[in-house]
N, C-alpha and C positions, 0 to 999 in steps of 0.2 A: 717716457710717460710720466705724468704727474703722480703724486702720492694718491690722489683721489681716484685716478684712472687705475693705478695699480690695485688699490683696494676693491674697485669694481670688478677687475679682471679675476682676483682671488675669489670674490663671492660667486662669480659665474662658474669658476672651477670647481668650487666647493658644491655648488648645486648639481653640477654634472656628476661628480663623484657619488653624491647621494643617489642620483637617478641610477647609477650603475648598480649601487647596492640594492636599490628596489628591484631592478632588473634580476638580480641574483635571487632575491625573495621570490619572485615570480617563478623562476626556474625551480626553487624549492618547493612552492606549492604544487607544481606540475608533477614533480618527482613523488611527492607524498601522495597525491591523488592518483597518479597513473602507474606507479611502479611499486611503491612500498605499501599501498593499502591492503588491509588484512583480507580483502576479498580474493587476493592473489596468492594467499599462503598456502593453498593446497596444489598449486602448480609448481612442481619442482621444489618441495618444501625446504630442502637443505640449501639450494641455491638462493631461495628466498630469504632464509635466515641470515645467510652471509651478507646479502645485499642490505638488509635491514641493519645489520651490525655496522657495515661500512658506511653506507650512504647516510643512515641515521645519525651516526657520530659526526659526520662531516656537516650535515644539515644542523645539528645542534650547535656546532661550533660557529657556523655562519650566523645563526640567529642571536647567539650570545654577542658576537662582534657587531651585528646590525644594530642591536640595542645600543651599543656604545656610540655608534656613528649617526644614528637617525634620532633626533630629540623630539620629533613631531609626534603628537598624540595619536594621530592617524596611523603612523607607521608603527608606533608602540602596540596598537590594537592588532595590527596585522601580524607583527611578530608574535605576539601572545596567542593569536588564534592558530597559527601554524604550530607553535609550540605545544599548545593543548592537544592538537591532533597527532602530534608525534609521540606524546607522553605515553600512551598505551603501548606503542611499539617498543619504545625505549625501556619499558618496565614490564616486559612480558614474562611469562613463565620460563621461556628459554633464558632470559637474562638472569633470572633468579637461579636457575640451575647451573649456569656458568659461574656465578659468584660462589655458590655453595661448594661446588666440586672442582673448580679450577681457580682458586684465589690468586694464583701467580698472574692470571690473566685479567685481573679486575680492572686495571687502568683502561683497557680497551673496552670491556663490556659495560663499565659503570660511566664511561665518558659522557654519553648523551644525557644520562640521569643527572649527573652533577652540573652540566650545563643548563639543563631545564630548571634545576633548583635555584641556580644563579639568576635565572630569568623571572623567578617568583612562583615557580610550580614545584613545591617541595613534595616529598613522598617519604614519610618517616620510617615506615617498615623497611623499603628497599635501602634507605639511607643507612639504617643500622646495619643491615647485612653487608653493604658495600664497605663500610668503614671497618667492620670486623675483619673483612677479607683483606683489606689494605694493611691491617695490623697483624695479620696471621704470620706464623713462623716461616712460611714459604712465600711470603708476598713478592720476594725478589727472585724466586727460583724460576727464572725465564731467561735464557740466554738472549742478550740484547746487544746491538752495536751501540755506540756512544749516543747517536742522535735519538735512537729509540729509548735510551734510558732517560734521556731529557723529555721525550714524549710522555713517558710513564710518570716522571716527576711533575710535568705540567698537569696531568690528570689528577695527581695527588694534591696539587696545590689548590684545586677546586674544592677539596675536602678539608684540607689542614692549614691553608694559608701559604703566604708568599715565601716563607723560609724553605719550602720544598724546591723552589726554583733555583736556589743557589747549591746546585748539585755538583758532586765531584766529577761527574762525566763532561762538565764544560772543558776541563782542562785537557781531555784527550779526544775532544770533538773536533770537527773542522773549525770552530771558533778560535781555537788555539793552535791546532796542527796544521791548518791551511787545506787547500785542495790541490790534488796532483792534476794541474790544469791541462798539460799538453794533449793528453788523450783521455780526458775526464769522461766518465761514464755517466749514464742517467743516475745511477745510485750515488756516485760521488757529488753530483750536482745537488741532488735532493738532500743529501746529508747536511749540507750547509744550509740550505733554505729552510728545512725543518728545524735545524738547531737554533737558528735565529729566532723563529717565532716561539719555540717551546721555551727556550731559556729566558725569554723576555715577556711572555704572555702578550705577543703581538705588540712589542714595543712599549708596553705599559711600565715595565721594570727595566732600568738600565742594566746593561752588561756590567760585569766587574771592570774596574778601572784599568787593570793591567792588559786588557785585550786591545790590540791595535786595530782601531775601527777604520782607519784609512786603508790598511792592508785588506782588511775584509771587503771594504768597498771596491777596491780593485779586483779582488776575487770575484765578487758579484757581477762586475762589468764583464769579466771574461765568460762567466756563466751565462749572462744575458746574450753575449755574442754566439754562444753554442746554441742557445735557444732559438735566436734568429735564424742561425745557419740551417737549423733542423726543422723550422716551422713548428717548434714545440711551444704552443701558447700556454699550456699548463705551467711549464717550467718557467716561462717568462713572467707569468702573473705571480709566481711565488718569489722570484728573485727581485722583483720590482718593489718588494717591501723593504728591501735592504736600507735604502737612504733614510726612511722613517724610523727603522728600528735602531739603526746605528746613530741617528740624530746628526747626520751630515748633509751637506749640500748635494742635489742632484748633479751628476756629471752629464755632459752632452750625450754620451752614448746611452745612459739609462733614460734620459728625457726623451730621446729619439725612440727607444724601445717602448717606452710608455705610449707614445703616439701611434706606434704600430698596434699595440693591443687595443687601444681605444678606438681606432678606425675599423678594425675587424669587428669589435663589439657593436658599433654603430651600424655597420653594414648587415649584420646578421640578426641582431637583437639578442644574440647569446655569443658565447666564446666557443668556437669549435674545438672539440677534443681530438683524441686519436682516431684511427680507423674504426669503423663500425663493424661488428661481426656480421657474417653473411646471414641471410634469413633462411629459415626452414622452408622446405618445399611447400608445405601447407599452411604457411603463416598467416594468421588473421590480422585485421587491421589493429587490434588491441595489442596483439603480441608484437607487432611492428612498432607501435608507439613506445612499448616498454623496452624493447630492445635499443631503440635509438636513445631514449631519454636515459636509460640505465647506463649508456656509454658516454654521452656528451655532457652529462650534467656536472661531472667533476671539475671541468676546466672553468666553467661559470661560476661554481662555488669558490674556486681558488681565486678567480678575479674579483669576486665579491668580497672575499676576505682581504684581498690586497687593498681595495678601495676603502674598506672600513678601517683598515689599519693606517692608510694615508690620512684619513679624516681625523681619526682619534689621536694620532701623533702630530697633527697639523703640520704635515709634510706634503704640501701640494705640488704635483709635478709641474715644472715650467712649461709654457707653451712653446712649441717649435714652430717658427715661421714656415709657411708654405706658399707655393705659388702655382699658377696654372701652366707655367712653361716647363714642360717635361723634358727629360733627358733620357738618352739611350745608353749612357755611360754608367756602369755599376762597378763597385768593388768586386772582389773575387768570391763574395759569399754565395752559398747556395740558398735555398728557400725561396719563397715568392712573396710572402706577405710583406716583409720589410722593403722590397724593391718598389712597391707602389709608393710607400712614404718617401723613399729615396727620391724618386722621379718627381715628387711634388715638392720637395724641400728647396728652399732657396740656395744659391751658391755659397752664401755665407755659412748656412747651417752645415752643408756638406764638407765645407773646409774645416769646420770645427769638430767633425767626426773623424778625426786622424786615427784615434785609437781603433774604432770600428773598422775602418779600411785596413789597417795594418794587421789587426787580429784575424780578420777574414784571410788576408794573404798568407798569414802564418799557418792557419789551418789547412790551407791548400799545399803549402810547401811541406808541411808535416805529412799530409796524406801521400805526397809523391816521394818522400824521403829526400827532398831537394835541400841539402844542407848548405849549398852555396846561396840558394835563395833566402834560407833562414838568416844567414850572416848578413845579407843585404838589408832584410827587414829589420834586424837589430840595429844596423847602422842608421836606418831612417827613424827608428824608435828613439835612438840617442839624439838625432838632430832635432826631434820634436819634444825632447825633455821627458820622454816616457820610459826611459831605460830602467827606472827603479820600480816600474809597474810589476806586480807579481807575475804575470804572465810572461814578460820579457826576462825578468830574473831567471825563471824556470827555463826559459830558452837558451840563456847564456850557460846555464848549468848543464843543459844537454850537450852544447858544443864542447864544454870541458870534459864531459864523460866520453864523447866521441873522440876527442884528441887523445885522451888517456888510453883508450882502447886501441890506438894506433891503426884505425881502419883506413885502408888505402883507397877503398871505394865506399862511399856512403851507404850504398845498398847492401853492404855486408851486414849492416845493423839488423836486416829483416830476414837474412838467410839462415 
């Protein structure tokens, strides 16, 4: 492609990313009107307040990032309109009570307020109370794991500035300690994705120089494989922010994973989340709408935050060539969403997804405790020049531990 053609492709990609952010804003409006509206406050009031706190905070974060990504005046007006309607909920008497009596929880309860203030909707009285709570003698008196410390520091930075982001918890978060990838849990994966966005304000501030960005990128690749293997589009959306935040090039695996997320979004008009709770026997249509929206909104919000981050960091995902000639041969991965994209990818694209195929095979070998197969996969990784990848380094260490244990039968490890 010529330089002019490349520029045209980038502009089209940028326009598409902005449309996805607008799609997330549409979901935000639906959630605000059909789930969080004050008219529902008398229905299960405790559950309603919890949902307002959680969804309201996420919505405010999305609005703040959308403003960063959408320079158009019409978009700005829409963002401000949604923010204005969210403001009474984010600054309710319940929020005041929380700040007054539980100052150690202020980062969570004041999050939406500070985001709204950043959008140009200040509230002086609540701001004074929130800042006093953040400076109280017990502002840190809440047991938090490292990435949640970074979460709290991120909320504090909205009030006190970027110096809050350079938090001591970075050094014992997954940003420095890594992720135990071979049997990584949901919590392990989210600890990394959340630490990345909180320590950098979604890529606006660079990570400390001593952090190994390429090691983190490899870790993000392995987590993306986990998300694809489990059809977890929420986790996938979050981990796809990694190239932008780390300020490194996209890998073939992450570019392919982006194409999976994008195809699903185009197909449904939103990004499906986890399973929807069962309905009550006498459920009304309004209750059904609220039950469904209250479950699926988060994944679309996460995807919207991802797109806004890619835009603001100028890290556009590369396009993956596709063809109408489908295949029935797939790597050993589970899940369904990625297989549609795989079947439509060109042979050249599939050949370039060596890591994805080997990582899927490794997951199956580990599921079966087939250590002979693990060794074979590591041999293939070495031939492909991937043996220094974090996932395969950890696999080598596994074999070293097995050897040190003198196991005569690999299945002894699980007995």
